[in-house]
C-alpha positions in Angstrom: 40.4 4.8 26.6 42.6 5.8 23.6 40.5 3.5 21.4 37.3 5.3 22.4 38.9 8.7 21.8 39.9 7.7 18.3 36.4 6.4 17.6 34.8 9.7 18.9 37.3 11.8 16.8 36.6 9.7 13.7 32.8 10.0 14.3 33.2 13.8 14.5 35.3 13.9 11.4 32.9 11.8 9.4 29.9 13.8 10.7 31.5 17.1 9.6 32.3 15.5 6.2 28.8 14.2 5.7 27.3 17.6 6.7 29.6 19.4 4.3 28.7 17.1 1.4 25.0 16.8 2.2 24.2 20.5 2.6 24.7 21.4 -1.1 23.3 18.1 -2.2 19.9 18.8 -0.5 19.7 22.2 -2.3 20.2 20.8 -5.8 17.5 21.2 -8.4 17.0 19.1 -11.4 18.3 21.9 -13.7 21.5 22.1 -11.6 21.9 18.3 -11.9 21.6 18.5 -15.6 24.0 21.4 -15.8 26.5 19.5 -13.7 26.2 16.4 -15.9 26.7 18.4 -19.1 29.7 20.2 -17.8 31.7 17.3 -16.2 30.2 14.2 -17.8 28.1 11.3 -16.5 31.1 9.3 -15.2 32.3 12.2 -13.0 28.9 12.7 -11.5 28.5 9.0 -10.9 31.9 9.0 -9.2 30.9 11.8 -6.8 27.8 9.9 -5.9 29.9 6.8 -5.2 32.1 8.8 -2.8 29.0 10.1 -1.1 27.6 6.6 -0.5 31.0 5.5 0.9 30.9 8.4 3.3 27.3 7.4 4.3 28.4 3.8 5.0 31.4 4.9 7.0 29.1 7.2 9.1 26.8 4.2 9.8 29.7 2.0 10.8 31.1 4.6 13.2 27.7 5.1 14.6 27.5 1.4 15.3 30.8 1.6 17.2 29.5 4.5 19.3 26.3 2.6 20.0 28.4 -0.4 21.3 30.4 1.9 23.5 27.3 3.5 25.0 25.7 0.1 25.5 28.8 -1.0 27.5 28.2 2.0 29.7 24.6 0.8 30.4 22.9 3.4 28.1 20.1 2.0 26.0 20.6 2.9 22.3 19.0 2.1 19.0 20.7 0.0 16.4 22.1 1.8 13.4 22.4 -0.5 10.4 22.8 -4.2 10.0 25.5 -6.3 8.4 28.2 -4.8 6.1 27.0 -7.0 3.3 23.4 -5.7 3.5 24.7 -2.1 3.5 26.9 -2.8 0.5 23.9 -4.2 -1.4 21.9 -1.1 -0.5 24.8 1.1 -1.6 25.2 -0.8 -4.9 21.5 -0.4 -5.7 21.7 3.3 -4.9 24.7 3.8 -7.1 23.0 1.9 -9.9 19.9 4.1 -9.6 22.0 7.2 -9.5 24.0 6.3 -12.5 20.8 5.5 -14.4 19.4 8.9 -13.4 22.5 10.6 -14.6 22.3 8.8 -17.9 18.7 9.8 -18.4 19.4 13.4 -17.7 22.3 13.3 -20.2 19.9 12.3 -23.0 18.6 15.0 -25.3 15.4 15.5 -27.4 12.1 13.8 -26.8 13.6 10.7 -25.3 15.6 12.8 -22.8 12.5 14.7 -21.7 10.5 11.5 -21.3 13.2 10.0 -19.1 13.5 13.1 -17.0 9.8 13.1 -16.5 9.9 9.5 -15.3 12.7 10.3 -12.9 10.7 13.3 -11.6 7.7 11.1 -11.2 9.6 8.5 -9.2 11.1 11.3 -7.0 7.9 13.2 -6.6 7.7 14.5 -3.1 11.4 13.9 -2.5 12.7 11.1 -0.3 9.6 11.3 1.9 7.4 10.8 -1.1 9.4 7.7 -2.2 9.2 6.2 1.3 5.5 7.0 1.6 4.7 5.3 -1.7 6.8 2.3 -0.7 5.0 2.1 2.6 1.6 2.2 1.0 2.6 -0.3 -1.6 3.7 -2.7 1.2 0.4 -2.2 3.0 -1.7 -3.0 -0.1 0.5 -6.1 -0.8 -0.3 -7.4 2.7 -4.0 -6.6 2.2 -4.3 -8.4 -1.1 -1.9 -11.3 -0.5 -2.5 -11.9 3.2 1.2 -11.5 4.2 4.4 -9.7 3.5 4.7 -6.1 2.6 7.6 -5.1 4.9 7.0 -2.3 7.4 3.8 -1.1 5.5 2.4 -4.6 5.6 3.1 -5.0 9.3 1.5 -1.6 10.0 -1.6 -2.6 8.1 -1.9 -6.0 9.8 -1.8 -4.2 13.2 -4.1 -1.4 12.2 -6.9 -3.5 10.7 -7.5 -5.4 13.9 -8.2 -2.0 15.6 -10.2 -0.4 12.8 -7.5 2.2 12.4 -7.6 5.0 9.8 -4.5 3.7 8.1 -6.0 0.2 7.5 -9.3 1.7 6.3 -7.5 3.9 3.8 -5.7 0.9 2.4 -9.0 -1.2 2.3 -10.7 1.7 0.5 -7.9 1.8 -2.1 -8.3 -1.9 -2.8 -12.1 -1.8 -2.7 -12.4 1.0 -5.3 -9.3 0.0 -7.3 -9.0 -2.1 -10.4 -8.6 -5.8 -9.7 -6.2 -6.1 -12.6 -3.8 -3.6 -11.2 -4.4 -3.4 -7.4 -5.8 -6.9 -6.8 -8.6 -8.0 -4.5 -9.0 -9.2 -0.9 -10.5 -12.6 -0.1 -10.6 -15.1 2.8 -10.1 -14.3 6.5 -8.2 -11.2 5.7 -11.1 -9.8 3.7 -13.6 -10.7 6.5 -11.5 -8.9 9.1 -11.0 -6.0 6.7 -14.7 -5.6 6.2 -15.3 -5.4 10.0 -12.8 -2.6 10.1 -14.0 -0.8 6.9 -17.6 -0.7 8.2 -16.5 0.6 11.5 -17.2 -2.4 13.7 -13.6 -3.2 14.7 -13.2 0.3 16.2 -16.1 -0.4 18.6 -14.0 -2.9 20.6 -14.6 -6.5 21.6 -17.4 -5.5 24.0 -19.6 -4.0 21.2 -23.0 -5.6 20.7 -25.0 -6.3 17.6 -21.9 -6.7 15.5 -22.5 -8.9 12.4 -20.1 -11.6 11.2 -19.0 -11.9 7.6 -17.9 -14.9 5.5 -17.0 -15.6 1.9 -16.0 -11.9 1.5 -14.4 -10.5 -1.7 -13.3 -6.9 -1.9 -12.2 -5.2 -5.1 -13.2 -3.5 -8.4 -15.7 -1.2 -6.7 -17.7 -4.2 -5.3 -17.8 -5.9 -1.9 -19.7 -9.2 -1.7 -20.1 -12.0 0.9 -22.4 -13.5 3.5 -23.7 -11.6 6.5 -25.0 -13.2 9.7 -26.6 -10.8 12.2 -29.7 -10.4 14.4 -31.7 -9.4 11.3 -30.3 -12.4 9.3 -29.6 -15.1 11.9 -29.4 -17.8 9.2 -27.1 -15.6 7.0 -27.8 -13.7 3.9 -25.8 -13.0 0.8 -25.1 -9.3 0.2 -23.4 -7.0 -2.3 -22.2 -3.5 -2.1 -21.4 -1.2 -5.0 -19.4 2.1 -4.8 -21.7 5.0 -5.6 -19.1 6.8 -7.7 -18.5 3.7 -9.9 -22.0 2.2 -10.2 -25.4 3.6 -11.1 -28.3 3.3 -8.7 -29.7 -0.2 -8.4 -33.1 -0.9 -9.9 -34.3 -3.0 -7.0 -34.5 -2.4 -3.2 -31.3 -1.2 -1.7 -29.9 1.0 1.1 -26.9 3.4 1.1 -24.2 2.8 3.7 -21.2 4.9 4.6 -17.8 3.2 5.2 -15.2 4.3 7.7 -13.3 6.3 5.1 -16.5 8.3 4.3 -17.2 6.6 1.0 -20.8 5.8 0.0 -22.0 2.3 -1.1 -25.2 0.9 -2.4 -26.0 -2.2 -0.4 -28.4 -5.0 -1.4 -29.3 -8.3 0.3 -30.5 -11.5 -1.4 -34.2 -11.0 -2.2 -37.1 -13.4 -2.9 -36.9 -14.5 -6.5 -39.1 -17.0 -8.4 -37.1 -19.8 -9.8 -38.6 -21.8 -12.7 -37.5 -25.3 -13.6 -38.9 -26.7 -16.9 -40.2 -30.2 -17.3 -42.2 -32.2 -19.8 -45.9 -32.5 -19.0 -47.8 -35.8 -19.6 -49.5 -34.2 -22.6 -46.1 -33.4 -24.2 -46.2 -29.7 -23.4 -43.5 -27.8 -21.5 -44.5 -26.9 -17.9 -42.5 -25.3 -15.0 -41.9 -26.1 -11.4 -41.8 -22.8 -9.5 -40.3 -22.1 -6.1 -39.2 -19.0 -4.3 -35.4 -18.7 -3.5 -33.2 -16.0 -2.0 -31.0 -14.5 -4.7 -29.0 -11.3 -5.2 -30.4 -9.0 -7.8 -28.4 -8.4 -11.0 -25.7 -5.8 -10.3 -26.2 -2.3 -11.4 -24.4 -0.9 -14.5 -20.9 0.5 -14.1 -20.7 4.2 -14.9 -17.6 3.8 -17.0 -19.6 1.4 -19.3 -22.3 3.9 -20.2 
């Protein structure tokens, strides 16, 4: 019983210490950080941050002890933290980032302003903004690579099967983004994503007249593949072009709306005369002609005008 009392008193002490240190920290502005660095030096500021991280780790370890005690009493609790090694690595990375930030703020002139701007960009929106961007980045990674992406990737994989708004937002980002920077979606992941993006996945498994897609590629403002449906039972090649990125096609097309509200020009393979040259008996050039299904040439990109 004395052991539990010591743990509870220690938890209370660490909690009060963290609250005391965290309250002024949350109220800091960038100007105040720069003033503090100028007045006491980069090393002192880095040392203060190091102490803060140690307090945070101590609070986590005490919380783990309290969780274990409550679990022994039959109370279901969440797990606070993992191994000490993992927490030390996280703390080390945080300290390194903090020291780097202090060094950038210390700089003067144009270089100092540039570094401060980069730091402000990274911390845009505060901690919530950083977490949100990391979550989105993980979801995009899962969409383009087919796996991974941490919590964001797992959320995307779950959402895409249900046609959720989160998945459709990520698919839209990939579909309209640059392949060189964002990447593209191919394979089974792209086929599943297109069902979600066009609103079919949200209809449920009992929905009727739902087409199937194959050989799908999504990215760069284009979506291409093969569609099999009641209208095209043998399958037909199709191509979709984002209306904000491409001009209006010259040949027959329709305009479709994706689940995220974006507009796309859609074209199917059309009858096209294919000519194959051959040498006639009289020595002249003649042609064998046949009609084949072929996608029209893509419309011009608006950024190429």
